[in-house]
Backbone as ProteinMPNN parsed JSONL, in Angstrom:
{"seq_chain_A": "XXXXXXXXXXXXXXXXXXXXXXXXXXXXXXXXXXXXXXXXXXXXXXXXXXXXXXXXXXXXXXXXXXXXXXXXXXXXXXXXXXXXXXXXXXXXXXXXXXXXXXXXXXXXXXXXXXX", "coords_chain_A": {"N_chain_A": [[-39.323, 52.912, -14.701], [-36.25, 51.002, -16.923], [-33.569, 51.087, -14.727], [-30.557, 51.746, -14.989], [-28.299, 49.844, -13.466], [-25.231, 49.356, -12.838], [-24.964, 52.419, -14.221], [-25.879, 53.154, -12.046], [-24.529, 52.15, -9.364], [-22.21, 52.854, -10.597], [-22.23, 55.904, -10.15], [-23.106, 55.772, -7.334], [-21.239, 55.181, -6.067], [-18.82, 57.157, -6.714], [-19.457, 59.276, -5.638], [-19.11, 58.252, -2.685], [-16.401, 58.097, -2.633], [-16.31, 61.015, -2.631], [-16.758, 62.174, -0.679], [-17.189, 62.775, 2.798], [-15.756, 61.267, 5.848], [-17.576, 58.893, 7.919], [-19.289, 60.893, 10.556], [-16.267, 62.435, 10.668], [-15.743, 65.847, 9.939], [-16.551, 67.651, 7.817], [-13.678, 70.579, 6.421], [-14.904, 73.731, 7.047], [-13.333, 76.102, 6.215], [-12.171, 76.761, 3.565], [-14.121, 77.119, 0.729], [-16.444, 76.174, -1.578], [-14.939, 75.706, -5.121], [-17.173, 78.846, -7.073], [-18.719, 78.135, -9.614], [-18.704, 79.154, -13.138], [-20.658, 81.976, -15.238], [-22.839, 80.04, -17.324], [-21.263, 77.56, -16.975], [-21.756, 74.802, -16.448], [-22.312, 72.352, -14.029], [-22.042, 69.266, -14.574], [-21.549, 68.038, -17.736], [-22.391, 66.178, -19.631], [-24.999, 65.212, -20.549], [-28.067, 66.932, -21.421], [-30.9, 67.784, -20.147], [-32.792, 67.46, -21.809], [-31.866, 65.161, -22.905], [-31.559, 62.844, -21.041], [-34.051, 62.623, -20.391], [-35.543, 62.082, -22.487], [-33.41, 59.116, -22.768], [-34.583, 58.032, -20.782], [-37.234, 57.62, -22.357], [-36.93, 56.247, -23.986], [-35.886, 53.661, -22.687], [-38.028, 53.052, -21.513], [-39.634, 52.113, -22.946], [-38.294, 50.077, -24.348], [-38.977, 48.05, -22.409], [-40.828, 47.393, -22.037], [-41.173, 46.416, -24.302], [-40.023, 44.248, -24.26], [-41.202, 42.832, -22.625], [-43.584, 42.249, -23.495], [-42.829, 40.549, -25.919], [-41.716, 38.174, -24.242], [-43.837, 38.016, -23.457], [-45.705, 36.739, -25.31], [-44.221, 35.267, -25.926], [-44.235, 32.894, -23.928], [-46.745, 32.567, -24.158], [-46.824, 30.949, -26.423], [-45.015, 28.993, -25.182], [-42.328, 28.924, -25.776], [-41.052, 30.598, -23.725], [-39.694, 30.452, -20.652], [-41.674, 30.267, -16.894], [-41.104, 31.865, -15.49], [-39.457, 33.502, -16.089], [-41.115, 35.177, -18.069], [-42.58, 36.089, -16.003], [-40.677, 37.783, -14.515], [-40.651, 39.524, -16.108], [-42.932, 40.7, -17.294], [-43.399, 42.038, -14.217], [-41.185, 44.144, -14.584], [-42.247, 45.094, -16.54], [-44.526, 46.286, -15.284], [-43.469, 47.396, -13.497], [-41.873, 49.667, -14.777], [-44.421, 50.84, -16.087], [-45.182, 51.797, -13.491], [-43.799, 53.983, -12.858], [-43.43, 55.821, -15.186], [-46.099, 57.07, -14.899], [-46.288, 57.834, -12.45], [-44.186, 60.003, -12.99], [-45.665, 60.965, -15.187], [-48.123, 62.468, -13.86], [-46.865, 64.11, -11.626], [-45.199, 66.196, -13.352], [-47.617, 67.162, -14.025], [-48.924, 68.05, -12.157], [-47.43, 69.261, -11.335], [-47.278, 71.8, -13.63], [-49.964, 72.87, -13.013], [-49.024, 74.171, -10.69], [-47.542, 76.051, -11.911], [-49.797, 77.175, -13.296], [-51.792, 78.515, -12.13], [-49.759, 80.234, -10.165], [-49.381, 83.509, -9.325], [-49.515, 86.409, -11.325]], "CA_chain_A": [[-38.055, 52.237, -15.947], [-35.373, 50.554, -16.042], [-32.68, 52.039, -14.482], [-29.126, 50.972, -15.396], [-28.045, 48.984, -12.011], [-24.202, 49.412, -13.175], [-23.836, 53.319, -13.927], [-26.297, 53.864, -10.568], [-23.268, 52.076, -8.768], [-20.235, 54.064, -10.346], [-22.169, 57.074, -9.799], [-22.524, 56.009, -5.914], [-19.379, 54.617, -5.558], [-18.216, 58.156, -6.784], [-19.819, 59.94, -4.679], [-18.361, 58.022, -1.683], [-15.009, 58.826, -2.839], [-15.726, 62.68, -2.525], [-18.017, 62.348, 0.81], [-15.886, 62.908, 4.082], [-15.748, 59.617, 6.575], [-18.938, 59.445, 8.594], [-18.398, 61.739, 11.882], [-15.408, 63.603, 10.323], [-16.433, 67.351, 9.941], [-15.368, 69.109, 6.8], [-13.456, 71.961, 6.608], [-14.869, 74.885, 6.452], [-12.126, 77.611, 5.992], [-12.401, 76.452, 1.773], [-14.873, 77.57, 0.3], [-15.74, 75.026, -2.857], [-15.887, 76.424, -6.164], [-17.847, 78.877, -7.504], [-19.312, 77.542, -11.319], [-18.265, 81.006, -14.31], [-21.357, 82.202, -16.068], [-22.479, 79.498, -18.865], [-20.408, 76.378, -16.801], [-22.055, 73.345, -15.524], [-21.774, 70.767, -13.243], [-21.969, 67.759, -15.618], [-21.562, 68.743, -19.173], [-22.084, 65.658, -20.234], [-26.153, 65.911, -20.984], [-28.45, 67.977, -20.81], [-31.996, 67.684, -19.339], [-33.624, 67.236, -22.61], [-31.033, 64.01, -23.44], [-31.841, 62.204, -19.799], [-35.667, 62.339, -20.392], [-35.4, 61.029, -23.571], [-32.942, 58.164, -23.177], [-35.598, 57.522, -20.483], [-38.561, 57.358, -22.354], [-36.535, 54.927, -24.653], [-36.004, 52.56, -22.036], [-39.829, 52.668, -20.994], [-40.383, 51.652, -24.193], [-37.54, 48.989, -24.323], [-38.537, 47.573, -21.041], [-42.343, 47.324, -22.408], [-41.461, 45.468, -25.555], [-39.361, 42.845, -24.368], [-42.202, 42.443, -20.966], [-44.61, 41.783, -24.367], [-42.551, 39.926, -26.764], [-41.538, 37.972, -23.365], [-45.426, 37.452, -22.755], [-46.157, 35.898, -26.27], [-42.871, 33.684, -25.728], [-44.578, 32.412, -23.177], [-48.004, 32.116, -24.269], [-46.297, 29.923, -27.555], [-44.898, 27.799, -25.057], [-41.477, 29.061, -25.774], [-39.896, 30.579, -22.3], [-40.243, 29.317, -19.177], [-42.918, 31.065, -16.405], [-40.103, 32.698, -14.67], [-38.905, 34.801, -17.141], [-42.271, 35.746, -18.171], [-42.894, 36.906, -15.058], [-39.73, 38.821, -14.419], [-40.453, 40.553, -17.874], [-43.963, 41.425, -16.962], [-43.113, 43.004, -13.004], [-39.829, 44.558, -14.897], [-43.065, 46.264, -17.461], [-45.726, 46.972, -14.549], [-42.969, 48.46, -12.599], [-41.495, 51.421, -16.109], [-45.538, 51.877, -15.816], [-45.8, 53.127, -12.488], [-42.789, 55.154, -12.972], [-44.496, 57.2, -16.213], [-47.974, 57.171, -14.842], [-45.852, 58.757, -11.555], [-43.74, 60.617, -13.475], [-47.059, 62.017, -15.698], [-48.585, 62.953, -12.612], [-45.636, 65.052, -11.029], [-45.534, 66.806, -14.412], [-48.756, 67.897, -14.802], [-48.86, 68.685, -10.795], [-46.072, 70.973, -11.324], [-47.708, 72.248, -14.324], [-51.128, 73.183, -12.528], [-48.526, 74.74, -9.871], [-47.336, 77.236, -12.563], [-50.554, 77.832, -13.984], [-52.03, 79.073, -10.236], [-49.145, 81.355, -9.478], [-50.065, 85.168, -9.977], [-48.033, 86.963, -12.494]], "C_chain_A": [[-37.987, 51.734, -15.351], [-34.532, 50.749, -15.944], [-31.183, 51.008, -14.486], [-28.414, 50.498, -14.017], [-26.378, 49.419, -12.131], [-23.555, 51.236, -13.221], [-24.746, 53.856, -12.117], [-24.957, 53.136, -9.714], [-22.504, 52.813, -8.702], [-21.104, 55.168, -10.157], [-22.288, 56.884, -7.917], [-21.241, 55.799, -4.814], [-18.38, 56.25, -5.716], [-18.793, 58.979, -6.22], [-19.294, 59.832, -3.199], [-17.795, 58.302, -1.892], [-15.094, 59.622, -2.307], [-16.349, 63.418, -1.361], [-16.598, 62.315, 2.243], [-16.451, 61.554, 4.684], [-17.124, 60.18, 7.174], [-18.234, 59.872, 9.794], [-17.185, 62.27, 11.315], [-16.165, 64.747, 10.147], [-15.997, 67.657, 8.861], [-15.175, 70.586, 6.856], [-13.631, 73.323, 6.086], [-14.436, 76.411, 6.145], [-12.362, 77.441, 4.684], [-13.504, 76.357, 2.25], [-15.09, 76.538, -1.343], [-16.275, 76.015, -4.304], [-16.233, 76.621, -6.913], [-17.872, 78.083, -9.097], [-19.467, 79.268, -11.557], [-19.732, 80.592, -14.548], [-21.352, 80.796, -17.787], [-21.88, 77.969, -18.159], [-21.405, 75.954, -15.828], [-21.568, 72.351, -14.992], [-21.933, 70.322, -13.924], [-21.846, 68.468, -16.873], [-21.518, 67.391, -20.225], [-23.989, 65.05, -21.141], [-27.032, 66.754, -20.643], [-30.373, 66.975, -20.289], [-32.763, 66.812, -19.915], [-33.356, 65.295, -22.881], [-31.56, 62.739, -22.217], [-33.299, 61.615, -20.339], [-35.811, 61.591, -21.566], [-34.802, 60.035, -23.496], [-33.191, 57.185, -21.66], [-36.7, 57.143, -20.672], [-38.285, 56.116, -23.068], [-36.121, 53.632, -24.263], [-37.313, 52.209, -21.265], [-40.029, 51.448, -21.643], [-39.824, 50.334, -24.621], [-38.248, 48.021, -23.458], [-40.074, 46.899, -21.472], [-42.046, 46.668, -23.047], [-40.636, 43.779, -25.144], [-39.808, 42.481, -23.623], [-42.96, 41.621, -22.906], [-44.277, 40.722, -25.686], [-42.204, 38.468, -25.739], [-42.642, 36.986, -23.424], [-45.322, 35.708, -24.071], [-45.459, 35.29, -26.436], [-43.599, 33.152, -24.776], [-45.759, 31.52, -23.514], [-47.821, 30.959, -25.766], [-45.613, 28.58, -26.93], [-43.178, 27.744, -25.095], [-39.874, 29.757, -24.451], [-40.736, 29.911, -21.106], [-41.475, 30.447, -18.4], [-41.733, 32.065, -15.424], [-39.397, 34.102, -15.186], [-39.634, 35.449, -17.578], [-42.754, 36.891, -17.175], [-42.078, 38.256, -14.566], [-40.293, 40.055, -15.18], [-42.375, 41.543, -17.551], [-44.154, 42.772, -15.092], [-41.823, 44.056, -13.2], [-41.767, 45.712, -16.064], [-44.386, 46.939, -16.288], [-44.444, 48.129, -13.842], [-42.207, 49.71, -13.589], [-42.783, 52.064, -15.725], [-46.083, 52.655, -14.787], [-44.714, 54.039, -12.909], [-43.19, 56.3, -13.664], [-45.276, 57.69, -15.905], [-46.83, 58.012, -13.444], [-44.781, 60.057, -11.699], [-44.385, 62.07, -14.215], [-47.594, 63.146, -14.552], [-47.955, 64.282, -12.168], [-45.553, 65.972, -12.232], [-46.849, 67.74, -14.633], [-49.34, 68.202, -13.629], [-48.451, 69.552, -11.293], [-46.501, 72.421, -13.165], [-48.937, 73.28, -13.995], [-50.54, 74.128, -11.652], [-48.32, 76.456, -10.596], [-48.237, 77.395, -13.294], [-50.942, 78.985, -13.073], [-51.248, 80.204, -10.169], [-49.892, 82.49, -10.0], [-48.906, 85.86, -10.384], [-48.227, 88.658, -12.275]], "O_chain_A": [[-38.482, 51.474, -14.254], [-33.969, 50.758, -17.038], [-30.972, 49.871, -14.063], [-27.799, 51.487, -13.619], [-26.174, 50.073, -11.108], [-22.489, 51.614, -12.737], [-24.304, 54.662, -11.298], [-24.22, 54.065, -9.383], [-22.005, 53.408, -7.747], [-20.245, 55.93, -9.712], [-21.687, 57.683, -7.199], [-20.717, 56.03, -3.724], [-17.417, 56.473, -4.982], [-18.197, 59.982, -6.613], [-19.051, 60.824, -2.511], [-17.895, 59.478, -1.543], [-14.334, 59.711, -1.343], [-16.462, 64.615, -1.099], [-15.452, 61.873, 2.326], [-17.356, 60.888, 4.182], [-17.643, 61.291, 7.065], [-17.104, 59.533, 10.144], [-17.133, 63.199, 12.12], [-17.384, 64.592, 10.217], [-14.82, 68.017, 8.874], [-15.954, 71.493, 7.151], [-13.016, 73.938, 5.215], [-15.05, 77.456, 5.929], [-13.123, 78.375, 4.43], [-13.977, 75.93, 3.304], [-14.145, 76.248, -2.077], [-17.292, 76.667, -4.539], [-16.245, 75.812, -7.841], [-16.871, 77.501, -9.517], [-19.93, 80.182, -10.875], [-20.181, 79.474, -14.296], [-20.565, 80.631, -18.719], [-22.075, 77.046, -18.95], [-21.788, 76.486, -14.786], [-20.641, 71.617, -15.335], [-22.215, 71.232, -14.704], [-22.125, 69.667, -16.86], [-20.895, 67.375, -21.287], [-23.979, 64.545, -22.263], [-26.892, 67.382, -19.593], [-30.657, 65.78, -20.212], [-33.321, 65.84, -19.407], [-34.221, 64.427, -22.999], [-31.949, 61.677, -22.703], [-33.562, 60.445, -20.619], [-36.226, 60.433, -21.522], [-35.402, 59.285, -24.266], [-32.56, 56.185, -21.317], [-37.369, 56.523, -19.846], [-38.992, 55.112, -22.977], [-35.975, 52.673, -25.021], [-37.504, 51.226, -20.55], [-40.379, 50.323, -21.288], [-40.551, 49.5, -25.162], [-38.07, 46.883, -23.89], [-40.287, 45.751, -21.081], [-42.595, 45.62, -22.706], [-40.73, 42.653, -25.632], [-39.218, 41.46, -23.267], [-42.652, 40.482, -23.255], [-45.165, 40.18, -26.344], [-42.406, 37.446, -26.394], [-42.612, 35.756, -23.441], [-45.085, 34.508, -23.933], [-45.75, 34.402, -27.237], [-43.311, 32.055, -25.254], [-45.889, 30.31, -23.327], [-48.763, 30.215, -26.041], [-45.514, 27.499, -27.512], [-42.615, 26.775, -24.586], [-38.661, 29.58, -24.334], [-41.752, 29.275, -20.828], [-42.083, 31.282, -19.069], [-42.094, 33.009, -14.721], [-39.023, 35.198, -14.768], [-39.225, 36.602, -17.712], [-43.136, 38.046, -17.367], [-42.541, 39.368, -14.312], [-40.326, 41.241, -14.851], [-42.682, 42.731, -17.648], [-44.762, 43.833, -14.949], [-41.424, 44.724, -12.246], [-42.005, 46.917, -15.987], [-45.031, 47.954, -16.548], [-44.547, 49.352, -13.74], [-41.99, 50.761, -12.986], [-42.843, 53.197, -15.248], [-46.889, 53.586, -14.791], [-45.151, 55.068, -13.425], [-43.324, 57.428, -13.19], [-45.531, 58.8, -16.374], [-46.651, 59.171, -13.82], [-44.569, 60.894, -10.822], [-44.126, 63.271, -14.139], [-47.428, 64.365, -14.52], [-48.495, 65.374, -12.344], [-46.154, 66.968, -11.83], [-46.958, 68.78, -15.282], [-50.447, 68.713, -13.8], [-49.021, 70.569, -11.687], [-46.004, 73.503, -13.474], [-48.981, 74.369, -14.567], [-51.244, 75.132, -11.545], [-48.686, 77.549, -10.163], [-47.82, 77.868, -14.351], [-50.54, 80.142, -13.192], [-51.858, 81.272, -10.11], [-50.775, 82.482, -10.857], [-47.751, 85.895, -9.96], [-47.474, 89.445, -12.85]]}, "name": "protein", "num_of_chains": 1, "seq": "XXXXXXXXXXXXXXXXXXXXXXXXXXXXXXXXXXXXXXXXXXXXXXXXXXXXXXXXXXXXXXXXXXXXXXXXXXXXXXXXXXXXXXXXXXXXXXXXXXXXXXXXXXXXXXXXXXX"}
């Protein structure tokens, strides 16, 4: 899937700010604040919304690659942009197939669980 690089970098920067410096042992005398009932760590999106956004981004990447390929066939796009779009579409499809395979595998594992 086409990952949003700026969001990934922002998340990495935020995690790095909260992490202790390398070699420093965190203070174990204070426990982290426990979450209350019904309280979640990130209240911005639920799992379904994240999956929906990823699916929408995947479809968008595939449509962009298809449009760029048609432009290339018509001679309206340069070869490099067509190759980049097709490579992004290929990576997106590999990611979608890998996620699908993991979901099916998890479903089969659940079916094999004893009751």
